[in-house]
N, C-alpha and C positions, 0 to 999 in steps of 0.2 A: 504494501499500499504506502501509495506517496505521502510523506510528509505534507502536514496541511500547513499551508502561510501563517504567521502571525497573526493575521488580521481574522483568518477565518477557525483560530483556536478562540477568540477572544468574542467574537458574535453569537460562538455556541459558547463561552460563558455569560456574555449577555444573557441568550434564553433561558440560560438556565435560574439566573439569578430572578429574571422579570417572572419565568414562573411558578419561584418557588414564594416568592414576594406576591405576586398576586392570586397564587392559591390562600395564604394566610391570611391578606390581606382585602380581597374580595375587591381588589381597586377598582374593578369593573364598576359595584356601587356605589365606588363611596369617591371618586374626582369629576371634581366639581361641574361635568360640562357633559355629566350622561356616563352610563351605561355604556362600556365598548370603546370609550375614547379613551386614546395612548398619554401617558403622566407626561409632563412638559421633561420632566428632569430624565424620566427613561428615554426617552428620544435625545434628549442633550450627551448622556450618557452614551449611549449607544454612536452616534454621529463622532464621537473623541474615538471609542473602541476603530469604526470602520477608517476612521482617516489615522492613526497608527499612533495614542496619546494615551497611551494606555494609563497612567498617572493623575491626567483630569477624569477621565471616565473612572477612577478608582474614588476619586476626592465625590465623583457624582453619587457611586454607588452607595459610599457611606453616609452621604447625608438621607438617602432613601430610607436605611435600614436605623430604624429610630432605636433599637438595641431593648425591645421589648421580648420578653419570652417567647415571642409566637416568630420574632426574625434572628433568632439566636443560633439556630442550624442554617440559616443561609449565612450567618457571619462565617461561620467555623464552616462550610464547606467550599465558600468562598478563597476562606484563607490555608485550604487543603490543594486548591487547584491554584492557584498562584506557586505552593512550594513545589507540587509535581514537577508542575513545568519547569523550575527554577526560579521562579521571578520571589527570590526571599524575601527579600525587601518589602515588597508587597503584601507579603503573608504576614510580615512581620508590623507594620504599619496597622494590618485590620486589628491581628493579635492584641495590638498596643490601644488601639480603638476601643476596644471591647474593656480590656483593665479599667480603662481611664471614666468608666460608668461610675459614677456610686452606688447607684440603683443595681448593679450585676447582683445576684444571689450569688453566696457561697459556692455554691457547687459547680456553677458557670464561673467564675470565678479562676477556680483551681482548675477549669478544665479548657480554659484561656490560656492560664499559665503554661500547661501541658503542652499545649500547642506551639507557644512563644517559645518554651525548650527546645521542639521540634526544629521549627525555624531557624535557631542560632545553631542546634546540629548540624542543617542542612550549609548553615550558611558558612563550617568550622568557627564559629565562636564559639571553640571549647570549653572556656573558662564559662562564660555568659549560661551557656547550656547547662554545664553542669552545676551551678549553682542552683537553677529551678528544678531540676530532673532530681536534686535533694530534697530542695521542699515539698513539691509534689510526693516523694517515695512516702511523704507520713501522709497523706489522706489513703486511708482502706481502699477506697474503689481503684484509685487509681497508682496503687503502688507498687504491681507488678510491671505495668506497660513502665512508668518510670524508673524501677531500676533495672530493666532490661536495656532503656537507652541509657540509661548512665553507665551500666559494661560495659555498651558500645564507645561511651564518652573515653572509661580509663583506658579500654581496646586502644586507643587510637592516642589515647598521652601515653602509651607504655609503662600503665603504672598500676602492674599485676598483681600485686599486692589489695589493691583498692580492686579491682575488676574480680577477686576472688570473692572479696567481702561481698561485694553486690552479687554476687551468683548466690551466695551460701543463702543469702536472705532470700534468694528467688525459692532455692530449695525449698527453705522451712512453709513458703506457701505451691510449691508443687506446680511448680513454671519454669522450673529453669532448663535451660537446654541439658541435650546428652551431658553424661558425664567428662565427658574426654575430654571436651572444653575445658574443666575444671583442669582437668589433666596438664593439658596445652599452659596455661597461666602457672601452673607446678613446674612444668619445666619454663617456660621463660625466666623466672626464679631462680631455679637451679641455671641455668644458660646464665644469668646475672652474677652467680655466687660463683662460680666457675672462673667468670673473668677478674672477682678481684678477690682468686684465691681463697677461698671461703670454703675449704674442704666439708667441714661439718655443714655447712650449710645447703652444699650443692646433696649430700646423701639426705637431710631429712625431708629437704625437697620432694627427688625424688619416693622417699618412701612414701609420701604423700599422693604424688602421683599415682605410685602402685593400687593404692587402697585408693581412691578413684575409679579408677578405669583399667587396674590388673596391671599385666607388661607392658610396655608399647612399644616400636624401634625408637621412637623421640626421644624416650628415656634412656635407652640401651646404648644410645648416638652420645649419649650427655654422659652416663657412667664408663663408658669406654675412653671418651676424653677423660675424666678422671682416674680411670686406672692408667692408663698409658705417662699420665702425670705424676703416677706414686710407680710407672716403673715396673707396674706389671704388663707385659706385653701381650703377653698368651691371652689372658681376662679382657682387656683390650678385640684380638683379633676376635674370640669366640662371642662379644657381645656384638661387634660392627658383622662378621657373619650371619647371625641370627636377624638382625637388624635389614639388613638387603633381602634376605631369605622372606621376613614377615612385610618388607615396605620395599619393595623391585622398583618404584621409582626413586628409590635412594642411591642407585646402584652408577647413575651418572657419576654424585658427587664424591660418596661414599670409597666405588671401588679402587681407585689411585689411594689413596690412603688404607683402605686396607691392603694392597699389597703391597706399597710399602713395609704396616707395619711387621707384614708375614715375610719377608725377605725373600730375595733372588732365589733361592734355594726350593722355596716354598710356594714359589708364583705358578704355575703350571696346575700343581694339586688343587688350591683355591681355584682357580678355573676351572678345571674338569670338575670340580664340585658344582659350581655354580651351574654350567653349562648341562651335567647330567638332571641337576634337579628342576630348570627350565624344560628342559627335554619332557618330565614330567607331565606339562600343560600344557598351552597350544603354542602357535605359532606367534604369539605375542609376547607369552612370556621370554621365549627365544630371541624377540629380535631385541628386546630391551635389554639380556646380558650383552648381545653383540654390538648394537647401538652401543653401548656403555662401552665394550673393550675398544673397539675402533674409536672412539672419542678420545681415548685415554693413548691412542699411539700402541696397540697391541695386536695389529691386524698379521704380524708374522707368529703370535703365540702358540706352538702346534694342538694345546688343546678345542684352539677356536675354528679353526681349518675347514670341519664339517658342517660346523654350526654357521660361519659365516655361508658358505657355500648354499646349505638348505634355505635360509635368509634369501640371499639375491636369484634362487630361482622360484622365490616364490609372492617378489615385488617387483613389477613391468619395469619401474624407473629404475630399482637398483640395476637387475640383469641387462639393460639398454645399455649402464653405463659400461661393465663390464663387457659386454660386445662392441663396443664401441673403443676399448681398450686393448681388444685380446685376450684370447682364453690364456696366453702364456705370461701378460704379467699378473696375473689375480693380484696378486699380493702389491704391487704399486697401484691398481686401480681400489683395492681394498684400502692399503692408507694414505690414498686421495678422496675417500669419500668418509675417512673417519676425521681426513682436515673439514669437509664440508659441516659433521655432525659437531665437531666440537664450536663450529661457530653459526651453529642453528639456533632458534628458540625450540628449546627442547623440555617446556611445559606448558600445557594451559590450564587454566581453570574451569572446570567442570561447570561451574555456577554462572558465571559472566563469560568464561571468552578470553579472557583478560592471558597473555601468552609471555613468557619471560627464559630466558637462559639457566637463570637460577632458581634453585628450586625453594618453595618458601611451604610453612604448615599454614600459615592463614594468608589468604590471598589480598594482595596490595589495593586490588581492584574495586570489590565485595566485601571485603573481610569477613568473608567466609572460612573454616577453618577444613583440614583434610579433603580441600578441593582440585588442586594442583595433582593432574596426572603427566607421567612422562607421553609427549609432543613431537617426535620427531620423522620431517617427512623432506628427504630430500629432493631439492626442485633442479634440474637444470636451465641450464642459463646459455 
C-alpha cells in the first residue's frame, strides 16, 4: 500500500475528531444555524489541515474540545494518534492542555500523566518520562502499564539494577515478561562486574540469573570469561563449547575465541565435534558452522572440507561462485567466500528486521530480547 501524503492523514484525523465530537455533543442540534450545519471553527481547523498547517489546526481543535467528561476520550485518541504518527510535540500539547484543567477528575489526571509520560518516552526525554512513570506507578489501576514502561526506560538508560527492580514489582502482579528477561538483566550486571574485576559480584549475578531462568548460553559465556581470567582454561573451553551448541548464533563471534583457548593441537578436534553435531540437524545447522568457520579464515581445516562441499552444493549462489572459480581452486574460492562473510551483515532481528555485523542479546532497533538470529547471504556483485 502506498504511503498516504501528510494532508490525507490529517483529513482522516479531522474526520475522527469531528465524528467523536458530533456523537458526544449532538452538534447538529446545538449549532446556532440549525441541524446539519457545519461548525465554523471545525471548518477553519479542517482548512488548516488541508493547507498543511497542523499547529494552527491543533489550536482550533483544542478550542473545540472543552474537556468535559464527554470529550476526554477525544483528547486521548487525538494525542495517541499524534504520538503514533511521530508528531510528539503535538501529543504533548494535548496532554498538557488536559492537565492544565483545574476541574479534571483524579482518574483522568492520572491517565493524562501516563499519556504524557509515553509522549516523553517517544520523544527520547527519558528523565521526564521516568519521573512521570514513577508517579503513575503508585496508582493501582495504572501500575502495571507504568512499571512496564519504566522498565523500558531503565533498559535504554542501561540501569539494569532498576530495570530488575521494576521487573520484580511487575512479577508480584503477575504482569512480568518472561523470566529470561530478568536473567538478561542479571547477566548485564555480571558483565559490568566482570569489567570492574569484581569476581564475587559476577558469581552472585550469574547465580541469580540461573535461578531465574536456568542455565543459559549468555551466562555460560560470562562464566567462561571469569574462568579464563582465573586461569582455568579447561573450564572456559567446556563452557564455550556448551554455549555455542545451545546457541548456534554465537558461533561467528565465539568460534575464534574457542579455538584460541583450545590451542592449535586441539583445533581440528573442536571443529570435528561442531561439524558432527551440526550434521545431526538440518542443513541450516551445518551452514552456521561452515559460515562461522569460513569467516574465521578456516577454509583449509580438514574437518570442514566435506561440510563446505555439502553447503556449497545446496546453495545456488555459492555453487555459482565455485564454478566460476574452477573446481581445482576450491580452497581459494572458499577463502574468498570467507572474506565476503567476514564483512557481511551476519545477524537480523526476527522482530523488526534490524541487521548488523555484531551479535546483540537485545536488538538495538526494537529493544526485544533474544531476537537476533544468524543471517548471512553471499551476494554476487
